[in-house]
DRENDO-800550 format. One record per residue (C-alpha): x, y, z; residue number from 1; chain; residue in one letter. Coordinates in steps of 0.001 Angstrom, whole numbers. Layout:
BEGIN
- X	Y	Z	NUM	A	a
...
REM end
This chain:
BEGIN
- -53412	-53530	-4730	1	A	m
- -49893	-52637	-5867	2	A	s
- -49039	-49194	-7145	3	A	v
- -48101	-50622	-10521	4	A	a
- -51534	-52138	-10921	5	A	e
- -52895	-48682	-11579	6	A	i
- -52613	-49415	-15297	7	A	e
- -53177	-52655	-17152	8	A	t
- -51819	-52069	-20659	9	A	p
- -53611	-55017	-22163	10	A	e
- -57053	-53647	-21263	11	A	a
- -59054	-52405	-24244	12	A	p
- -59708	-48677	-24447	13	A	e
- -63436	-49064	-24109	14	A	n
- -63507	-51758	-21472	15	A	q
- -65594	-50654	-18487	16	A	p
- -63662	-50103	-15345	17	A	g
- -60242	-49704	-16912	18	A	r
- -59966	-45999	-17652	19	A	k
- -57108	-45489	-15244	20	A	s
- -54305	-45538	-17820	21	A	s
- -55500	-42159	-19072	22	A	g
- -55726	-40941	-15485	23	A	l
- -52146	-42001	-14757	24	A	v
- -50825	-40541	-17997	25	A	k
- -52600	-37210	-17501	26	A	n
- -51649	-37151	-13825	27	A	s
- -48010	-37718	-14736	28	A	l
- -48172	-34889	-17277	29	A	i
- -49607	-32572	-14644	30	A	n
- -47152	-33817	-12039	31	A	s
- -44159	-33313	-14341	32	A	f
- -44978	-29702	-15118	33	A	f
- -46135	-29070	-11570	34	A	t
- -42792	-30424	-10347	35	A	l
- -40989	-27949	-12598	36	A	i
- -43246	-25131	-11420	37	A	s
- -42882	-26014	-7732	38	A	r
- -39099	-26203	-7911	39	A	f
- -39043	-22912	-9774	40	A	m
- -41330	-21584	-7041	41	A	g
- -38921	-22875	-4427	42	A	l
- -36057	-21160	-6251	43	A	a
- -38163	-17992	-6318	44	A	r
- -38769	-18182	-2574	45	A	d
- -35087	-18861	-1882	46	A	l
- -34187	-15681	-3743	47	A	v
- -36997	-13642	-2160	48	A	i
- -36318	-14897	1372	49	A	s
- -32643	-13946	1092	50	A	a
- -33549	-10394	24	51	A	v
- -36741	-9780	2034	52	A	l
- -36059	-11968	5084	53	A	g
- -38930	-12428	7556	54	A	a
- -38956	-10783	10988	55	A	s
- -36101	-8355	10346	56	A	g
- -38023	-5780	8246	57	A	n
- -41503	-4832	6987	58	A	i
- -41052	-5888	3346	59	A	a
- -41614	-9634	3643	60	A	a
- -44898	-9541	5574	61	A	d
- -46273	-6776	3321	62	A	a
- -45312	-8641	159	63	A	y
- -46816	-11972	1247	64	A	y
- -50005	-10142	2161	65	A	t
- -50136	-8746	-1378	66	A	a
- -49467	-12186	-2836	67	A	l
- -52040	-14003	-724	68	A	s
- -55015	-11653	-1109	69	A	f
- -55781	-12230	-4832	70	A	p
- -54879	-15898	-4372	71	A	n
- -57563	-16303	-1712	72	A	l
- -60283	-15103	-4074	73	A	f
- -58777	-17123	-6910	74	A	r
- -59174	-20272	-4849	75	A	r
- -62773	-19394	-4000	76	A	i
- -64085	-18268	-7389	77	A	f
- -61735	-19367	-10126	78	A	a
- -59873	-22564	-9384	79	A	e
- -62313	-23754	-6733	80	A	g
- -66068	-23549	-7050	81	A	a
- -66544	-22345	-10608	82	A	f
- -64112	-24825	-12151	83	A	t
- -65514	-27714	-10117	84	A	a
- -68987	-26882	-11441	85	A	a
- -67845	-25985	-14963	86	A	f
- -65749	-29025	-15942	87	A	v
- -68499	-31682	-15440	88	A	p
- -71067	-29441	-17173	89	A	s
- -68731	-28689	-20083	90	A	y
- -67800	-32389	-20384	91	A	s
- -71472	-33404	-20449	92	A	a
- -72366	-30839	-23145	93	A	v
- -69274	-31793	-25145	94	A	l
- -70346	-35463	-25188	95	A	v
- -74087	-34966	-25613	96	A	q
- -74367	-31862	-27833	97	A	e
- -70951	-31475	-29457	98	A	g
- -68075	-28949	-29439	99	A	p
- -70095	-25972	-30706	100	A	e
- -72619	-26088	-27863	101	A	a
- -69847	-26747	-25321	102	A	a
- -67852	-23756	-26542	103	A	d
- -70945	-21544	-26307	104	A	k
- -71285	-22575	-22654	105	A	l
- -67596	-21854	-22078	106	A	a
- -67858	-18463	-23798	107	A	r
- -70758	-17336	-21635	108	A	d
- -69138	-18777	-18493	109	A	a
- -65867	-16968	-19124	110	A	m
- -67658	-13663	-19745	111	A	a
- -69601	-14024	-16494	112	A	t
- -66584	-15065	-14414	113	A	l
- -64356	-12359	-15890	114	A	t
- -66958	-9642	-15237	115	A	f
- -67465	-10803	-11637	116	A	a
- -63741	-10879	-10857	117	A	t
- -63167	-7481	-12489	118	A	l
- -65864	-5939	-10289	119	A	v
- -64373	-7640	-7222	120	A	l
- -60892	-6414	-8145	121	A	t
- -61991	-2816	-8577	122	A	l
- -63993	-2842	-5334	123	A	a
- -61049	-4344	-3429	124	A	s
- -58604	-1770	-4728	125	A	q
- -60859	1123	-3802	126	A	l
- -61543	-197	-294	127	A	t
- -58116	-1696	431	128	A	m
- -57252	645	3369	129	A	p
- -60383	-503	5197	130	A	w
- -59991	-4137	4137	131	A	l
- -56449	-4192	5506	132	A	m
- -57817	-3298	8946	133	A	h
- -59917	-6481	8803	134	A	v
- -57393	-8802	7168	135	A	i
- -54298	-7788	9105	136	A	n
- -55217	-5690	12141	137	A	p
- -51784	-6306	13627	138	A	g
- -50202	-4186	10886	139	A	y
- -51974	-1037	12109	140	A	f
- -49437	-622	14910	141	A	s
- -46722	-248	12242	142	A	d
- -47879	2498	9826	143	A	p
- -45054	1861	7349	144	A	a
- -45900	-1834	7030	145	A	k
- -49614	-1050	6853	146	A	f
- -49135	1444	4001	147	A	k
- -46747	-820	2078	148	A	l
- -49138	-3790	2348	149	A	a
- -51979	-1665	923	150	A	i
- -49964	-422	-2057	151	A	i
- -48531	-3842	-2931	152	A	l
- -51934	-5524	-2688	153	A	t
- -53461	-2907	-4990	154	A	q
- -50732	-3765	-7496	155	A	i
- -51354	-7514	-7361	156	A	t
- -55191	-7542	-7303	157	A	m
- -55601	-7478	-11141	158	A	p
- -53933	-10896	-11066	159	A	y
- -57360	-12250	-9994	160	A	l
- -59292	-11764	-13289	161	A	p
- -56276	-13073	-15207	162	A	c
- -56360	-16248	-13135	163	A	m
- -60134	-16555	-13562	164	A	a
- -59607	-16638	-17329	165	A	i
- -56716	-19090	-16969	166	A	v
- -58695	-21428	-14701	167	A	a
- -61709	-21611	-17002	168	A	l
- -59673	-22097	-20173	169	A	m
- -57626	-24782	-18394	170	A	s
- -60923	-26541	-17642	171	A	g
- -61811	-26431	-21354	172	A	v
- -58456	-27912	-22326	173	A	l
- -58623	-30607	-19642	174	A	n
- -62163	-31609	-20630	175	A	a
- -60876	-32016	-24192	176	A	r
- -58060	-34233	-22957	177	A	g
- -55317	-31604	-23306	178	A	r
- -53249	-31175	-20148	179	A	f
- -49777	-29986	-21153	180	A	i
- -50414	-26259	-21634	181	A	i
- -52592	-25849	-18529	182	A	s
- -50028	-27806	-16482	183	A	a
- -47111	-25743	-17816	184	A	a
- -48654	-22272	-17381	185	A	v
- -47782	-21872	-13636	186	A	p
- -44088	-21898	-14548	187	A	t
- -44598	-18495	-16175	188	A	v
- -45324	-16867	-12810	189	A	l
- -42168	-18214	-11210	190	A	n
- -39980	-17342	-14187	191	A	a
- -41244	-13750	-14374	192	A	v
- -40868	-13185	-10641	193	A	m
- -37326	-14553	-10639	194	A	l
- -36447	-12164	-13456	195	A	i
- -38004	-9293	-11495	196	A	a
- -36411	-10028	-8098	197	A	v
- -32890	-11302	-8858	198	A	i
- -31465	-7838	-9731	199	A	p
- -32867	-6326	-6492	200	A	q
- -30886	-5823	-3277	201	A	h
- -33085	-3539	-1184	202	A	d
- -35994	-5373	552	203	A	p
- -38588	-2662	-187	204	A	i
- -37626	-2388	-3851	205	A	q
- -37606	-6169	-4162	206	A	a
- -41154	-6298	-2754	207	A	a
- -42316	-3768	-5352	208	A	y
- -40567	-5663	-8163	209	A	a
- -42081	-8980	-7093	210	A	a
- -45590	-7468	-6927	211	A	s
- -45355	-5997	-10425	212	A	w
- -43982	-9361	-11548	213	A	g
- -47161	-11071	-10317	214	A	v
- -49323	-8793	-12470	215	A	l
- -47122	-9191	-15564	216	A	a
- -47123	-12971	-15158	217	A	a
- -50929	-13091	-14924	218	A	g
- -51267	-11287	-18261	219	A	i
- -48742	-13636	-19904	220	A	l
- -50476	-16731	-18480	221	A	q
- -53862	-15638	-19824	222	A	a
- -52297	-15010	-23233	223	A	g
- -50711	-18462	-23279	224	A	l
- -54046	-20123	-22508	225	A	l
- -55783	-18133	-25283	226	A	f
- -53184	-19493	-27670	227	A	w
- -53732	-23024	-26351	228	A	g
- -57504	-22752	-26776	229	A	i
- -57070	-21730	-30403	230	A	r
- -54649	-24608	-30977	231	A	r
- -57262	-27224	-30007	232	A	v
- -59947	-25570	-32129	233	A	g
- -62160	-24318	-29305	234	A	a
- -64027	-21161	-30294	235	A	k
- -64594	-19238	-27096	236	A	i
- -63890	-15685	-28152	237	A	g
- -62489	-12839	-26090	238	A	v
- -64743	-9769	-25892	239	A	l
- -68184	-11167	-25065	240	A	v
- -70752	-9470	-22850	241	A	l
- -71909	-11589	-19882	242	A	p
- -75369	-13126	-20269	243	A	r
- -77388	-14924	-17609	244	A	l
- -78581	-17718	-19884	245	A	t
- -80392	-20730	-18396	246	A	p
- -77164	-22749	-18652	247	A	d
- -75167	-20061	-16831	248	A	i
- -77838	-19798	-14118	249	A	k
- -77665	-23568	-13681	250	A	k
- -73871	-23405	-13580	251	A	l
- -73956	-20649	-10965	252	A	m
- -76416	-22646	-8883	253	A	w
- -73981	-25564	-8946	254	A	l
- -71052	-23262	-8137	255	A	a
- -72624	-21481	-5161	256	A	i
- -72216	-24385	-2690	257	A	p
- -68654	-24891	-3885	258	A	g
- -67961	-21183	-3455	259	A	a
- -69366	-21332	66	260	A	l
- -67217	-24394	779	261	A	a
- -64113	-22676	-565	262	A	a
- -65041	-19473	1268	263	A	a
- -65446	-21456	4474	264	A	a
- -61948	-22827	4029	265	A	t
- -60586	-19360	3324	266	A	q
- -62189	-18071	6514	267	A	i
- -59554	-20163	8260	268	A	n
- -56864	-18437	6244	269	A	v
- -58217	-14973	6993	270	A	f
- -58449	-15625	10715	271	A	i
- -54982	-17206	10838	272	A	s
- -53591	-14176	9010	273	A	q
- -55381	-11785	11319	274	A	a
- -53868	-13394	14401	275	A	f
- -50415	-13906	12893	276	A	s
- -50262	-10269	11710	277	A	s
- -49660	-9212	15313	278	A	a
- -46376	-11178	15376	279	A	v
- -43538	-9651	13281	280	A	p
- -42444	-12156	10649	281	A	g
- -45288	-14613	11298	282	A	a
- -46889	-14079	7882	283	A	r
- -43564	-14907	6283	284	A	s
- -42970	-17977	8476	285	A	w
- -46356	-19390	7527	286	A	l
- -45699	-18615	3871	287	A	n
- -42369	-20456	3759	288	A	y
- -43868	-23443	5574	289	A	a
- -46785	-23242	3160	290	A	d
- -44382	-23393	211	291	A	r
- -42933	-26717	1348	292	A	l
- -46150	-28469	2329	293	A	y
- -47870	-27169	-816	294	A	q
- -45244	-28956	-2916	295	A	l
- -46815	-32429	-2522	296	A	p
- -50292	-30896	-2603	297	A	l
- -49655	-29267	-5969	298	A	g
- -47498	-32039	-7344	299	A	l
- -49840	-34856	-6362	300	A	v
- -53224	-33659	-5113	301	A	g
- -53924	-30930	-7640	302	A	v
- -52280	-32790	-10533	303	A	a
- -54243	-35989	-9985	304	A	i
- -57410	-34097	-9059	305	A	g
- -57278	-32138	-12331	306	A	v
- -57007	-35369	-14335	307	A	a
- -59477	-37201	-12090	308	A	l
- -62475	-34866	-12445	309	A	l
- -62881	-35201	-16253	310	A	p
- -62277	-38971	-16053	311	A	a
- -64885	-39417	-13319	312	A	l
- -67314	-37106	-15105	313	A	s
- -67114	-39249	-18254	314	A	r
- -67574	-42453	-16242	315	A	a
- -70582	-41042	-14407	316	A	v
- -72135	-39758	-17643	317	A	q
- -71697	-43225	-19171	318	A	a
- -73063	-44870	-15975	319	A	q
- -69833	-46879	-15802	320	A	d
- -69886	-47633	-12058	321	A	h
- -66953	-50053	-12208	322	A	d
- -64911	-47485	-14108	323	A	g
- -65636	-44810	-11522	324	A	a
- -64745	-47185	-8668	325	A	q
- -61470	-48293	-10236	326	A	n
- -60505	-44748	-11156	327	A	t
- -60997	-43596	-7564	328	A	m
- -59082	-46597	-6182	329	A	d
- -56183	-45947	-8515	330	A	d
- -56107	-42230	-7734	331	A	a
- -56073	-42918	-3980	332	A	l
- -53176	-45381	-4058	333	A	i
- -51242	-43430	-6653	334	A	f
- -51583	-40180	-4686	335	A	s
- -50605	-41712	-1342	336	A	m
- -47590	-43452	-2874	337	A	a
- -46330	-40033	-4001	338	A	l
- -47445	-38094	-912	339	A	t
- -46139	-40150	2012	340	A	l
- -42410	-39583	1367	341	A	p
- -42985	-35821	1413	342	A	a
- -45027	-36073	4615	343	A	a
- -42294	-38207	6197	344	A	a
- -39660	-35546	5459	345	A	a
- -41781	-32662	6761	346	A	l
- -42507	-34504	10009	347	A	i
- -39051	-35970	10635	348	A	a
- -36665	-33140	9654	349	A	i
- -38545	-29793	9545	350	A	p
- -35716	-27611	10903	351	A	f
- -33110	-29476	8850	352	A	f
- -35157	-28579	5742	353	A	l
- -35853	-24938	6580	354	A	i
- -32353	-24151	7872	355	A	d
- -30686	-25839	4912	356	A	g
- -32870	-24132	2327	357	A	l
- -33676	-20665	3650	358	A	f
- -31254	-19512	6370	359	A	t
- -29142	-16928	4574	360	A	r
- -29096	-13188	4020	361	A	g
- -32033	-11516	5810	362	A	e
- -33582	-14860	6853	363	A	f
- -32147	-15725	10286	364	A	h
- -31886	-18898	12397	365	A	v
- -34693	-17614	14625	366	A	y
- -36920	-17378	11554	367	A	d
- -35936	-20942	10608	368	A	a
- -36956	-22317	14028	369	A	h
- -40322	-20571	13913	370	A	q
- -40998	-21738	10360	371	A	t
- -39980	-25305	11199	372	A	a
- -42387	-25456	14142	373	A	s
- -45282	-24663	11767	374	A	a
- -43959	-26999	9047	375	A	l
- -43881	-29975	11437	376	A	l
- -47606	-29690	12093	377	A	h
- -48479	-29038	8480	378	A	y
- -46570	-32236	7707	379	A	g
- -48988	-34661	9354	380	A	w
- -51828	-32852	7607	381	A	g
- -50335	-33279	4126	382	A	v
- -52036	-36658	3411	383	A	p
- -55378	-35092	4364	384	A	a
- -54765	-32055	2137	385	A	f
- -54091	-34377	-813	386	A	v
- -56997	-36727	-9	387	A	l
- -59371	-33758	-28	388	A	t
- -58321	-33074	-3621	389	A	r
- -58811	-36744	-4524	390	A	i
- -62170	-37305	-2816	391	A	l
- -63858	-34035	-3833	392	A	s
- -64110	-34957	-7543	393	A	p
- -66241	-37973	-6581	394	A	a
- -68902	-35468	-5489	395	A	f
- -68312	-32857	-8209	396	A	y
- -68458	-35440	-11017	397	A	a
- -72022	-36193	-9881	398	A	r
- -72760	-32438	-9713	399	A	k
- -73017	-32698	-5939	400	A	n
- -71440	-29530	-4590	401	A	t
- -73476	-29384	-1377	402	A	f
- -71668	-32302	288	403	A	g
- -68192	-30734	168	404	A	p
- -69731	-27451	1347	405	A	m
- -71105	-29038	4522	406	A	k
- -67841	-30833	5240	407	A	f
- -65885	-27615	4711	408	A	a
- -67998	-25931	7379	409	A	m
- -66924	-28626	9843	410	A	v
- -63347	-28066	8695	411	A	n
- -63698	-24392	9585	412	A	v
- -65143	-25138	13018	413	A	a
- -62392	-27613	13913	414	A	v
- -59696	-25302	12560	415	A	n
- -60926	-22308	14501	416	A	l
- -61443	-24096	17799	417	A	v
- -58149	-25994	17713	418	A	v
- -55980	-23400	15965	419	A	g
- -57020	-20293	17850	420	A	l
- -56977	-22079	21206	421	A	t
- -53457	-23395	20688	422	A	l
- -52230	-20090	19238	423	A	f
- -52549	-18513	22682	424	A	h
- -50366	-21254	24206	425	A	y
- -47744	-22200	21580	426	A	i
- -47897	-19379	19022	427	A	g
- -47865	-19762	15233	428	A	v
- -47481	-23559	15387	429	A	a
- -50980	-23724	16901	430	A	g
- -52441	-22276	13702	431	A	l
- -50770	-25057	11704	432	A	a
- -52161	-27710	14069	433	A	i
- -55658	-26307	13574	434	A	g
- -55282	-26383	9782	435	A	t
- -54195	-30042	9765	436	A	s
- -56839	-31135	12275	437	A	a
- -59574	-29464	10228	438	A	g
- -58349	-31131	7029	439	A	a
- -58482	-34599	8617	440	A	w
- -62012	-33946	9906	441	A	a
- -63000	-32995	6354	442	A	n
- -61502	-36182	4885	443	A	v
- -63161	-38453	7455	444	A	i
- -66584	-36954	6725	445	A	l
- -66039	-37305	2966	446	A	m
- -65100	-40968	3332	447	A	l
- -68136	-41710	5496	448	A	i
- -70440	-39982	3000	449	A	s
- -68987	-41761	-37	450	A	l
- -69289	-45168	1605	451	A	i
- -72822	-44580	2897	452	A	r
- -74020	-43347	-502	453	A	r
- -72291	-46319	-2192	454	A	k
- -70442	-43906	-4456	455	A	m
- -67094	-45497	-3655	456	A	w
- -65514	-48000	-1275	457	A	h
- -61921	-49067	-679	458	A	l
- -61349	-52497	-2214	459	A	s
- -59335	-55227	-492	460	A	t
- -56507	-54992	-3014	461	A	r
- -56338	-51222	-2645	462	A	s
- -56307	-51472	1147	463	A	a
- -53424	-53918	916	464	A	s
- -51481	-51625	-1400	465	A	g
- -52112	-48639	858	466	A	l
- -50803	-50570	3864	467	A	t
- -47597	-51433	2019	468	A	k
- -47102	-47813	999	469	A	v
- -47615	-46735	4630	470	A	l
- -44970	-49216	5839	471	A	i
- -42483	-47789	3327	472	A	a
- -43294	-44238	4475	473	A	g
- -42726	-45102	8147	474	A	v
- -39386	-46684	7248	475	A	g
- -38304	-43543	5440	476	A	m
- -39348	-41328	8378	477	A	a
- -37285	-43452	10794	478	A	a
- -34234	-43109	8547	479	A	f
- -34637	-39318	8352	480	A	l
- -34956	-39031	12141	481	A	l
- -31619	-40818	12514	482	A	v
- -30029	-38478	9971	483	A	c
- -31390	-35477	11882	484	A	d
- -29705	-36705	15078	485	A	q
- -26365	-36998	13263	486	A	f
- -26669	-33813	11212	487	A	r
- -23427	-32285	12487	488	A	s
- -21522	-35470	11623	489	A	l
- -23010	-35539	8099	490	A	i
- -22159	-31887	7492	491	A	e
- -18661	-32437	8879	492	A	g
- -18022	-35169	6331	493	A	q
- -19285	-32944	3528	494	A	i
- -17079	-30035	4635	495	A	t
- -13990	-32160	4002	496	A	a
- -14944	-32381	318	497	A	v
- -17089	-29285	-351	498	A	f
- -16130	-26252	1762	499	A	p
- -19099	-24214	473	500	A	h
- -22796	-24986	355	501	A	g
- -22527	-27602	3106	502	A	v
- -26089	-27205	4449	503	A	k
- -27623	-27316	996	504	A	e
- -25661	-30411	-46	505	A	i
- -26477	-32136	3243	506	A	a
- -30232	-31650	2979	507	A	i
- -30288	-32699	-669	508	A	l
- -28203	-35786	81	509	A	g
- -30343	-36843	3045	510	A	v
- -33606	-36299	1147	511	A	c
- -32455	-38261	-1877	512	A	f
- -31119	-41054	330	513	A	a
- -34477	-41213	2112	514	A	g
- -36321	-41237	-1205	515	A	l
- -34209	-44092	-2561	516	A	f
- -34829	-46011	656	517	A	l
- -38564	-45409	274	518	A	y
- -38547	-46680	-3311	519	A	i
- -36558	-49727	-2198	520	A	g
- -39087	-50437	557	521	A	l
- -41905	-50200	-1993	522	A	l
- -40248	-53001	-3948	523	A	f
- -39451	-55026	-815	524	A	v
- -43027	-54885	477	525	A	t
- -44413	-55715	-2955	526	A	g
- -46209	-52407	-3374	527	A	a
- -44305	-52058	-6656	528	A	i
- -43131	-54927	-8830	529	A	k
- -40552	-54271	-11586	530	A	p
- -42613	-56028	-14236	531	A	r
- -45740	-54084	-13358	532	A	e
- -43865	-50775	-13156	533	A	l
- -42550	-51315	-16674	534	A	k
- -46062	-52091	-17879	535	A	a
- -47507	-49003	-16180	536	A	m
- -45038	-46625	-17804	537	A	l
- -45238	-48207	-21249	538	A	k
- -47327	-46368	-23804	539	A	r
- -50288	-48318	-25029	540	A	r
REM end
């Protein structure tokens, strides 16, 4: 199956099995705004890394602790389990009972989720000194870092209920076929934090400014989503007391396995943080590596997954088995076509990337080497990270949240055994190896379960298209490896024309050259045909 075959423009709107044009369109909308957000996030991290550094002072590790703590709970409760359970339920009520009943469900769900996250936020802030002992025991040997991490995390924790509201309202908009506002809202966080950090020069003051920026951005994001909900006519309300109605109890029952699955995954994060906290700068190294490997995950995996879940839910509700099969096939090929070039770059030129982007100011060459060693091993896990986002909706659309929970437990076990064992021998890079190994174990189990349950299988055409995409990715990786060997020569040629910004220009030039080569190889192998590409991008 070629990448361009994802959409057949001539197919009627209601023809079974050909719903993928909407998937591609909505995925592209999400990908476009996610691309903007991720590049703004990269710009944010470039500014922050230059001011805060990594191993040279206490500010960077303390700040990234404050940033990660509310995000961990957000992934468990808001964007993870609750949304995965809510979107199929909301879609089903919207189709079967109409907008009024669906909005009532959303209103009660938002009140319940908001109340739960507010209680969690307050409890976390009050117990933060004790929690920090558990999360980052390595900080205790440095009282200044320990105290700063506590204060900054208390500042950022109210970001959690804001994101719970944003996640649920995004689910409402997505279920109603509206993707632009929910896809654009992450840009607010990056814009606000850039405004907060750019004027700062002292690392400690910059960490405080960035933390307050997180809180301000969360409030603005929630406000933007409220406006978006009103624009589409959804009547959810704001100040509603939580009620444990039968529908909410059913929703919570569906969400519990997903929460356990997400919590199991976050156990890996907690343990990795606990071990890395004993190494000065390690939290920051992992964060900067995380920023780069999360780019394809957010741009491709999350964007397609967000569009995929409502599409699959509608197909399952309509008992359109061919539509569900084709939608999954298209999502798989489409996601891998966009993911493999990023994975190739992370594997082939990790230090080239980190040194070219981050080494300046307080971020030193030593920090770049340590970050690159983690990035290399995150790189070969990137396809698995994206596939997890693509395969999970196949379970959630059928209201099966127990399957992903069981697979996540295996992910945890593999991650802990591999990551913590290797950490004692090779340092922080071992934690990255464990993360990638666990993700691949998760994907393999998902694939086996889907095939055995006859929920999805890879068609011959899709397998052919995936093979062609893989060939193009390998070709790009080989090209980048050659460029890495001749980096000094490339930078020398650039110096003759541009005396400043040589590293930055070199990495941009090499990446774009590799990307153009990859696109060319897609055409050469037949994965993309010009005629089909034109048809795919054409509005119906």
